C-alpha positions as CSV (number, residue, x, y, z in Angstrom):
1,M,-8.6,237.8,60.2
2,A,-9.2,234.0,60.3
3,I,-6.6,231.8,61.9
4,R,-6.6,228.1,61.2
5,Y,-5.5,225.4,63.6
6,P,-3.5,222.5,62.3
7,N,-6.7,220.4,62.6
8,G,-8.6,222.7,60.2
9,K,-10.6,224.6,62.8
10,K,-10.8,228.4,62.4
11,Y,-10.4,231.1,65.1
12,T,-11.2,234.7,64.6
13,P,-9.5,236.9,67.3
14,P,-11.6,239.6,69.0
15,T,-11.1,243.1,67.7
16,S,-9.5,244.0,71.1
17,E,-6.5,241.9,70.1
18,V,-5.7,244.1,67.1
19,K,-7.0,247.6,68.1
20,K,-4.8,250.1,69.8
21,R,-5.6,250.8,73.5
22,S,-5.7,254.2,75.0
23,I,-5.2,254.8,78.7
24,K,-8.1,257.0,79.8
25,D,-10.1,256.2,82.9
26,Y,-10.7,253.2,85.1
27,S,-14.1,254.1,86.4
28,F,-16.7,251.7,87.7
29,S,-19.2,253.1,85.2
30,N,-17.0,251.9,82.3
31,R,-19.2,248.9,81.5
32,G,-19.8,246.7,78.5
33,K,-16.2,245.5,78.3
34,T,-14.8,242.0,77.8
35,L,-12.8,240.4,80.5
36,E,-9.7,240.9,78.3
37,D,-10.4,244.7,78.1
38,E,-10.8,244.8,81.9
39,I,-7.5,243.0,82.5
40,D,-5.7,245.2,80.0
41,E,-7.0,248.3,81.8
42,A,-5.8,246.8,85.1
43,N,-2.4,246.0,83.7
44,D,-2.0,249.5,82.3
45,F,-2.9,250.9,85.7
46,Y,-0.4,248.7,87.5
47,L,2.3,249.8,85.0
48,Q,1.5,253.5,85.4
49,Q,1.6,253.1,89.2
50,Q,4.8,251.0,89.0
51,L,3.1,248.2,90.9
52,A,3.7,245.4,88.3
53,V,4.7,244.7,84.7
54,I,2.2,242.2,83.3
55,H,1.3,241.8,79.6
56,K,-0.8,239.7,77.3
57,K,1.3,237.1,75.5
58,P,1.4,237.4,71.7
59,V,-0.2,234.5,69.8
60,P,2.5,232.5,67.8
61,I,1.1,232.3,64.3
62,Q,2.4,231.4,60.8
63,I,1.0,233.8,58.2
64,V,-0.2,232.0,55.0
65,K,-2.2,234.6,53.1
66,V,-2.0,238.4,53.1
67,E,-3.9,240.9,51.1
68,Y,-3.0,244.5,50.5
69,P,-6.2,246.6,50.1
70,S,-4.1,249.8,50.0
71,R,-0.4,250.6,49.6
72,S,-0.1,251.4,53.3
73,A,-2.2,248.6,54.8
74,A,-1.9,244.8,54.9
75,V,-4.7,242.4,56.0
76,I,-3.9,238.8,57.1
77,R,-6.5,236.5,55.6
78,E,-5.2,233.1,56.7
79,A,-2.8,231.9,59.3
80,Y,-2.0,228.9,61.4
81,F,-1.1,228.5,65.1
82,R,2.5,227.4,65.2
83,T,2.3,226.0,68.7
84,P,-0.5,225.6,71.2
85,S,-0.9,228.7,73.3
86,T,-0.2,228.3,77.0
87,T,-1.6,231.0,79.2
88,D,-2.9,234.5,78.3
89,Y,-0.8,236.7,80.6
90,N,2.6,236.8,82.4
91,G,4.9,239.3,84.1
92,I,6.5,240.4,87.3
93,Y,4.8,241.5,90.5
94,D,6.7,242.2,93.8
95,G,9.6,240.0,92.6
96,Y,7.4,237.1,91.6
97,H,6.8,235.7,88.2
98,I,3.0,235.9,87.5
99,D,1.4,233.5,84.9
100,F,-2.3,233.2,84.4
101,D,-5.2,232.6,82.1
102,A,-8.5,234.5,81.8
103,K,-11.7,232.6,81.3
104,E,-15.4,233.5,81.1
105,T,-18.6,231.5,81.5
106,E,-22.3,232.5,81.1
107,S,-23.3,229.8,83.6
108,K,-24.6,231.1,86.9
109,T,-23.9,228.0,88.9
110,S,-20.6,226.4,87.7
111,F,-17.5,226.8,85.6
112,P,-17.0,224.1,82.9
113,L,-13.5,222.6,82.9
114,K,-13.8,222.1,79.2
115,N,-12.9,225.8,79.0
116,V,-9.4,224.9,80.2
117,H,-7.0,222.9,78.0
118,P,-4.7,220.1,79.3
119,H,-1.6,221.8,78.0
120,Q,-2.5,225.0,80.0
121,V,-2.7,223.0,83.2
122,D,0.6,221.3,82.5
123,H,2.2,224.6,81.7
124,M,1.1,226.2,84.9
125,A,2.3,223.2,86.9
126,V,5.8,223.5,85.4
127,V,5.9,227.3,86.1
128,A,4.8,226.7,89.7
129,K,7.7,224.2,90.2
130,Q,10.0,227.2,89.4
131,Q,8.3,229.2,92.1
132,G,6.0,231.1,89.7
133,I,2.5,232.2,90.8
134,C,-0.1,230.7,88.6
135,F,-3.9,231.0,88.6
136,L,-7.0,231.5,86.6
137,L,-9.0,234.7,86.6
138,I,-12.6,233.7,85.9
139,R,-15.6,235.9,85.2
140,F,-19.2,234.7,85.7
141,S,-20.6,237.1,83.1
142,S,-24.3,236.5,83.9
143,I,-23.9,237.5,87.5
144,E,-20.9,239.8,87.2
145,R,-18.7,238.0,89.7
146,Y,-14.9,237.5,89.4
147,F,-12.7,235.0,91.1
148,V,-8.9,234.3,91.2
149,V,-8.5,230.5,91.3
150,P,-5.2,229.3,92.7
151,L,-3.5,226.6,90.8
152,E,-4.0,224.1,93.6
153,M,-7.8,224.5,93.4
154,L,-7.7,224.0,89.7
155,Q,-5.5,220.9,90.0
156,N,-7.8,219.4,92.5
157,A,-10.9,219.9,90.3
158,W,-8.9,218.7,87.3
159,G,-7.8,215.5,89.0
160,R,-11.4,214.9,90.2
161,M,-12.6,215.2,86.6
162,L,-9.9,212.8,85.3
163,T,-11.0,210.2,87.9
164,G,-14.6,210.2,86.8
165,G,-15.9,213.1,88.9
166,R,-17.8,216.2,87.8
167,K,-16.6,218.1,84.8
168,S,-17.1,221.6,86.3
169,I,-16.4,223.6,89.4
170,P,-19.5,224.6,91.2
171,L,-20.0,228.3,92.3
172,S,-20.1,227.1,95.9
173,E,-16.4,225.9,95.6
174,F,-15.4,229.3,94.2
175,E,-17.0,231.0,97.2
176,E,-15.2,228.6,99.6
177,Q,-11.8,228.2,98.0
178,A,-11.2,230.9,95.4
179,I,-10.6,234.6,96.1
180,E,-13.4,236.9,94.8
181,V,-12.5,240.2,93.1
182,T,-15.1,242.8,93.7
183,P,-15.4,245.4,90.9
184,S,-14.3,248.8,92.2
185,Y,-12.5,252.0,91.1
186,G,-9.1,252.5,89.6
187,P,-8.9,249.8,88.2
188,R,-12.3,248.1,88.0
189,I,-10.9,244.6,88.3
190,D,-8.0,244.9,90.7
191,Y,-7.0,241.3,90.6
192,L,-3.6,241.8,92.3
193,Q,-5.4,242.4,95.6
194,A,-6.5,238.7,95.3
195,V,-3.1,237.6,94.1
196,R,-1.5,239.0,97.2
197,Q,-3.4,236.5,99.2
198,I,-1.8,233.5,97.4
199,L,1.8,234.7,97.5
200,P,4.1,232.6,99.6
């Protein structure tokens, strides 16, 4: 399915957005997954254990063209984003509203800020003013390291970029200021352990 932005650019969602997920195991050996798959597994685990209720937000689209290859199936061939997406996930954890976005980079040394959109930073700032807990969950895919980046750290790096500074966050800053999530068992990416450290 191709989705077209108002500016004409196309976006094809990954198959993980449309396939049905089954809750099976959360073992460390369950490799080869995307960050989204790993977060979905974690969220399923949190829900099963009644620890949190966190879901991926649906993408608001306007369907333009649909084909019917069979009587019981419809395939969306063209659609437009109705509004810019904000963050990928939100929900409730320990009485707090959780709102975050997931990002990946293949770089081994830094995270490019071009991977974050201005409206996402603005959205998280507004949510934080209402006492929500906002952050980025970033995966350095080449070195298999994961970090929860508190909003304050992101805002500092963003402000630095806007005033002519570097356009990325070096890995050294992640190691100093972010909270690393070490892959483990049940679930593999237990990001709520890091989130607990940024709760008020």
